N, C-alpha and C positions, 0 to 999 in steps of 0.2 A: 397230721395226726391220724392215728387209727382210732376210730370212735365206734363203740358199740351201744346201741339204744335198745333197751328192753321196754316197748311201749304198747299201748292198748291196741292200736290198728294203724296201719299205713295203707292198707288196700281197701278199707271200707269206711265211709263216714256215716253209715247207717246208725241212727240213734245216738251219735256222738259227734262232738265238736273236735275231737282230738285229731283226727286224720288229715284234715287240711292245715292244721298248725304243724304237725309233724312233717308233712310233705314240703311245706314252705322252708321249714328249718333244715331239713336234710338236704333239700335242693341247694339252698344258699351255702351250707357247709361243703357240699361237693364242688360247687363253683369256685370255692375258695382253695380247692386242692386237697381236702381232707377225705379220707376213705371211711365211709360210714356203712356199718352193718345194723340192719334193723331186725330185731328178733320179735316175732309176733305169735302169740298163742292161736293155734288153729281152731276156731270155733265155727259151728255151722252158720250163726246169724251174719257173720261176716264174710265167710266163704260164699254164702248164697247172694250177697249184697255188694260185690265189688263194683267200685264206681270210678276208679281211676281211668282217665283217658290217656292213652299212650304209656310209655314206660314210667314206672315209679322211680324217684331219685334214690341213689344209693343201692345197696344190695339187700334184698328182703329175703329172710329165711324164716320158716314157720316151724313150730315145734308143738308136739301133742300134749306135753305134760312136763312136770318138774324133772322127772328122771331123764326124759329125752333131752330137755334143755341142757342139763348138766353134763350128760354124756357127750352130746354133739358140740357144745359151744364153750366148754370150760377153758379151752386153750385160747379162743379168741378173746374172751372175757379177761383172762389172766394177762394177755399180751397187749391189751388196748392201753392207749395213753389216757383215755377217758371213757368211763362207762356211765351211762345215764339210764336210770330207772324212772319210769313214768308213773303218774297217778292212775288208779283204777285197772292196773295190770292184774290179771287173775293170779290168785296166790301171791299177791304182791309182797306180802310180809316175808314169805319164804324166799321169793326171788330176790328181794333186797338183801336179805340176810346172806344168801349165797354170794351175790354180787360184791358185797362188803368183805367177805372172807376170801373170795377167789381172785379179785382184781389187784394187780399190783400198781396200777396208775390211779389217777384221781377217779372217785366215785361220787356222782351227783344224783340228786333227786330232782326231777322236774315235775312240779306239781301244777297241773293245768287246771286244778279244782281247789285252790288253797283254801277258800273260806269254807267249803264243803268239808275238806279235809280236818280243818281245825275244829269245826263243830262236832264232827264224828270222833276226833281224838278226845275232845272234851267229855263226850258221853261214853267213852270206852268202847266205841263201835266201829272203828275204822278198820275195814277189811284189807286194805292194801298197805298200811303204814302203822307200825307199832311205835308208841311214844319213845320208847328207848332206842329206836333205830335213828331217829332224827340226828342225834349227835354223832352217829357213825358215818353219816354222809359228809364228805369233805365240803361239798357245795349244795345249797338248797336253792334251786332255781324256782321262783314263786310267780305263779299267775297273778298274784296280788302284791301291790306295794303297801305303803303306809304302815298302819299298826300291826298288820300280819307279820311283818318282817321282825318288829319288836317282840311279838309273842313267840315266834320260832326260835329267836335267840335266848330270851330270858327265861321262858318256861320250859322250852324242849331242848335247850342246849346246842342249837345249831351253830357250828363255828363260822359259817359264811352264808347268811340268807340274802339273796339279791333278787330284785325283780327281773323276770323275763316275760314281758307281755306277749300275748299270742302274735303269731306270724301270718302274714298273708304274702303270696307270691305276685309281685308286680307284673310278671309276665302273663298272669292269668286274670287279674282284677285291674281294669282300667276303663275309662269312659269310652263308649262306642255309640255311634248314632242308632237310635231305635225309636220307634213310636211307642209312646206310653200306653200300656195296656190296663195299668191299675193305678188308682190315685194314691193307695197305701198298701204296702205289702209288709209281711212278717215271716221270717223263717226261724224255726226252732223246734225242737222235740217237745212233746207235752211234758209239763210238770205241774204238779198240783199247786205249787206256790207262785208260779207264773200265770196261771189261768185267770185269776181275778183281775190281774193287771192287764192282761190281753183282752179280757172282756170290757174293761174300762176304756182302754185306749184304742181299741180297734173295732170290736163287735158293736159296742154302743154307738160310736160314730157311723158305722155302717147302717144301723137301725135308724138313726135320725136323718141320714142323708141318703136316701133310697137311690138317687141318681149316680151316686159315687160307686167306684169299682174297687174292690178289696181283695186281697188273697192271703192265705195262710199256708205255708208250706212246712211240713214235717210230720214224722210218724208218731204213733202211740197215742193220738187223741181218742178219748172215749166216744162211744156211739151216742151217748145221751146228750152231747153238746148240740144245741140248736143253732146251726149256722144261718145267718140271714141270707136271703136269696142272692144278694149282690157280693157275697163273699165266695170266692173260688177256693177250692181245697186241692193242695197237691200233697200226696202221701210221702214222697220222698224225692228230694231234688239232689241230683248228683253234683258234686263240685264243678264238673265241667259246664253245668248249667247255671251256676251262681252268678256269673258276670252278666248274662243276659237277663236273668232274674231281676237284678238290681237296676240295670239300665233300661228296663221297661216299666219302672215304677216312677211316679212323680215324687213320692216320699217313700222312705222305709222306716219301719218301726224296730227299736230295740227294747227288749223287755228283759230285766235282770233277775236272776234267782235270789231269793230271799236271804240266803247266807251271804251272798256277795254284796247285796245292798247293805246289810249290817256291818260287813268288814270294810266297805268302800275300796277305792283304789283297785277296782277288779273289772277292767274293760274287756268285754266279749270280743272274740276274733270278728264277729260280724260287724262291729263298729268300724274296724279298720278295712275290712272288705268293701263295705258300702261306701266309705270315705273315698277309697281308691278309685271306685267307679263314679265318683262325683254325684252321688245320689244323696239328696238332702235327707238328714237323719233326725227322727223325733225319738226321744228316749225318755224312760222314767229317770228319776233323780237319784243320784247317790254321791257320797263324798268322794272327791278326787276327779269326778268327771270334768269339771271346769279346768283342771290342770292339763288335760289332754285335748279338748276342744273348747273354743271360745263360745259360751252360750249366746244365742240370738244371731251369731254370725256363722259359726261352724256346726252348731248343733241346736236343735230345739228341745227344750225340757218341758215335758208335759206332766201336769198333776191331775188333770181330769179330762173327761171325754170331750168337754166343750173346747178345750185348748186345741185338741187334735182336730175336731170338726172345722173350727175357725181357720186353721193353717191350710188343710187340704182342700177346703172348698173356697176360700176366700182369698188367699195369698195371690197378689199379682205374679204372673209368670216371670216378669223381669226380676223381681225380688227372690222368687224361688230359685232361680238359675244363678244368682249373683254369688 
């Protein structure tokens, strides 16, 4: 098939988790013989933080704005068998409307942020998707399963909402021998709603176990955060370094956005990346997690700092590696 994707970014993962998912998905589609054109808005913060190692999958084309997009790529969108519009695309409402009007094939929306999208739609504040547009997409590919699919169908009229959980590339994420540098690590961009959980499940264990080694990787953390001395900070970790990051941790931490906890059934791509590297995962709790990983065997679900401290400090090595 000829597939055109209008997504947030393929070339940079700076401040977003979309790029690694898009790269894995586009790469898998190309391996299956499909021809994929990825259209990305050229913005300075992604232009200045390109972090793909080697060639990107598919064909990437940049555009400066809506007029250039329409003039340069209308023919490709019209001729495509499948057009996919992604969440958080700049001017996403206008881009989506144009795609629906221009494409002659199937038009899908891939929402890599479904709970956030639904919350914003409910407030009338979604910048990249209008409520009336949902029914105009032939297919709604959702980051979330569970109740979110019912809401998309019953409240917004989606004809076909289906879950498409985030992707990882098995050629890039796998176990490899490495000396453990940290007892617990976390990777994620700063967000107000995640920070209290990160404080409870990583910073407090670091304060109580001074001999432990901890690390937090990700941008946009405010200067006022008081990091314990045994917590290393990495401002940005390029995807090429993710595998090494996971493999050099004894445990890794997953912290979920509040909207995604409320919606349930919304696994972060970091869960799959860490699992592919065989790194033991500690996560906060949310509905649907136990359908993806078996608690106590494939994932550890923490409610408080003491849970985390007990596991990372006291769990026998044989049990940790099991």
